[in-house]
N, C-alpha and C positions, 0 to 999 in steps of 0.2 A: 197712680191716677191714669185713667185710660188714655187720655189725650197724649200723654208723654210717650207711652208705649206705641201708640198709633203713629205718632210723629217720627219716632226712631225707625220703625219698620218701614214707614212710608218714605222716609228720606233715603234709606238704603235701596229700596226698590226703585225710586225715582232716579238715583244716580246710575243704576244699571240700565234702566229703560231709556233715560235721556241720552246716554252715550250711543244707543242704537238707533233711536228714532228722532234725531234732531232734524230741522228743516233741511231739505235737499240743497246741495251746492249748485252753483250755476253750471259747472261742467256736467253734472249728472242730469240737470234739467235740459241742457242743450241736446242730449241724446234723444229727447222727446220732442224736439222742434217740429211743429206742425201736427203733433199728435192731439187726439181728443183727451179730455180728462179721464174718461173711463179706461183708456189705454194705459195712462200713467198709473192710475189707482190700482188697476187689476194686476200690475206687475210688482207691487210692493208687498213684502212678506207680512208686514204688520197691519195691513188693511184687509178686511173681509168683504168679499163681494156677496151681497144678498140677492141681487139679480143683475142683469147687464147694465142697469143705470143707477143702482143704489149700493152704496158702500158704507162701511162703518169702521171707525178707528177708535180704540179705547185709550184714554190717557188719564194720568193722575190729575185731579182737578186743580191742585195748587201749583202744578208745574207749567208755568205760563208758556215756555218754549214749545212744549208739547201741545198745549191747547191751541196755540196759533199756527201749528204746523200745517194744517189743511189749507188755511187761508194763504200762508206763505208759499207753499208748494204750488198751489193752483195759480196764484198771481205770477209766480216765477215761470210757470209753464206758458202763460200768456205772453209774458215779456220775451221768453226764449223764441216764441213763434212770431215775434214782431208785432204783437198786439198791444192794445191799450185796455187797461182794466178799469171798470167802474163798479163801485160797491153800492148796494142798497140795503136798508135794514131788513131784518127777517120779517116776512109777512105771515099772517095767519093762514093764507092759502098755501104757502110753502110747507108750513108745519102740517097742515091737513094732508097735502099730497104725499109728504114723506111718511106719515102714519099709514096712509092707504097702501103705499108701496111696501111697507114692512108687513102689513097684514096679508097682502097678496103674494108675498115672497114665498117660494117653495123652500127657502132656507131659514124659515122662522126660528128653528131650533138654534141657529147660530146667534140670535140676538139674546144677550144675557138678560134673563128676567130680573126685575127688581122686586124688592120686598113690598113695595107699595103699588105694584101692578100697572105702572104706566111705561110707555116706551119713549115718548117725546117729553122733553123737559116740562115739568109742572112744579113751579116753585113751592106752592103750598103743600103738595104731597111730599116733596123732598124734605121740606122743613119738618113736617110731621114725623116722617121716618127718622130723621136725624135726631129730633128732639126726644123721640121715644127710645132709640137704641144707643145714642151716644150723648147722654145728658150731662157728662162731666165738663163740657165746654159749650160756648154759645154757638151751637150748630146752625141755627137759623141765620145768624149774622154771617157766619163763615160761608155758607152756600150763597146767600143773597149777595153779599159784597163781591165774591168771586165772579158770579155770573153777570152782575151788572157791569163790573169792570171789563170783563171780556166782551160783552155785547157792545159797550161804548167804544172799544178798540176795533170793532168790525171784524172780530174773529169768526162771527157767525153772520149769516145773511146771504144775500144774493150777490154773486160775482159774475159780471158780464165781461166777456173778452171779445173785443172787436178787432179782427185781423183783416188788413187790406188784401194781402196776398195769401189767402187760404181760408179755411172754414172758421167762422165765428162760433162761439159756444157760450153756454151759461151754466152755472151750478148754484144750488142752494146748499149752504152749510148749516146744518141744524143740530143743536145740542140735544142729546138724549137725557134721560134721568140720571141724576147722581146716585151712585150706589157704593157700598164698600165691598171690595173683593175678598177672596179667601185670606189674603195677607193683611186685611184691615186697611188697605189703601183706599182713600176716598177717590173714586174714579168717575170719569165722565165719558160716555160713548158720544162720538160725533158722527153724524150721518151726513153723507154727501150725495145729493140727488143731481145727476148730470142731465143736461138738456142740450142737444145740438140745435143751432138756430138755422 
């Protein structure tokens, strides 16, 4: 059965990846005290810079520690800088701006194309793709439940950092389309659009 093989391969890959890209520790974040999010993100080997203010990180969808990594690291950066973090839900405007930034990027080839042709998360398209290509399990439920769970936990959305002694900033953390990589790992690109205030 396909899901069993996919799960085994995915589990092995995730163990390897999660050991390398878990959320940053306080000591590592303290090195970036007072830095902007683009400074932090541009220096991480697992993050791809698409332009000076747009970054992408690919994670296994079911590996929650990895999915929440961007929210954890960026809120940790804010705390290390003496700031207060405020979360807001993901807006249509943020999704539109992120899509536009991807299209305007000179590094568009670095964005992994999906089989259903979208770059920003589209639940209906993702469900159609998974239903067609991985019909041995309830793929619609798998994608929907995972995404709703992560959205409710504020892993995606707007993060505002207010700093009294230094520059304040804001980022939008936007999920991209779910896809299966060459190892059949169910993966999710996460885009971070940075904004200085």
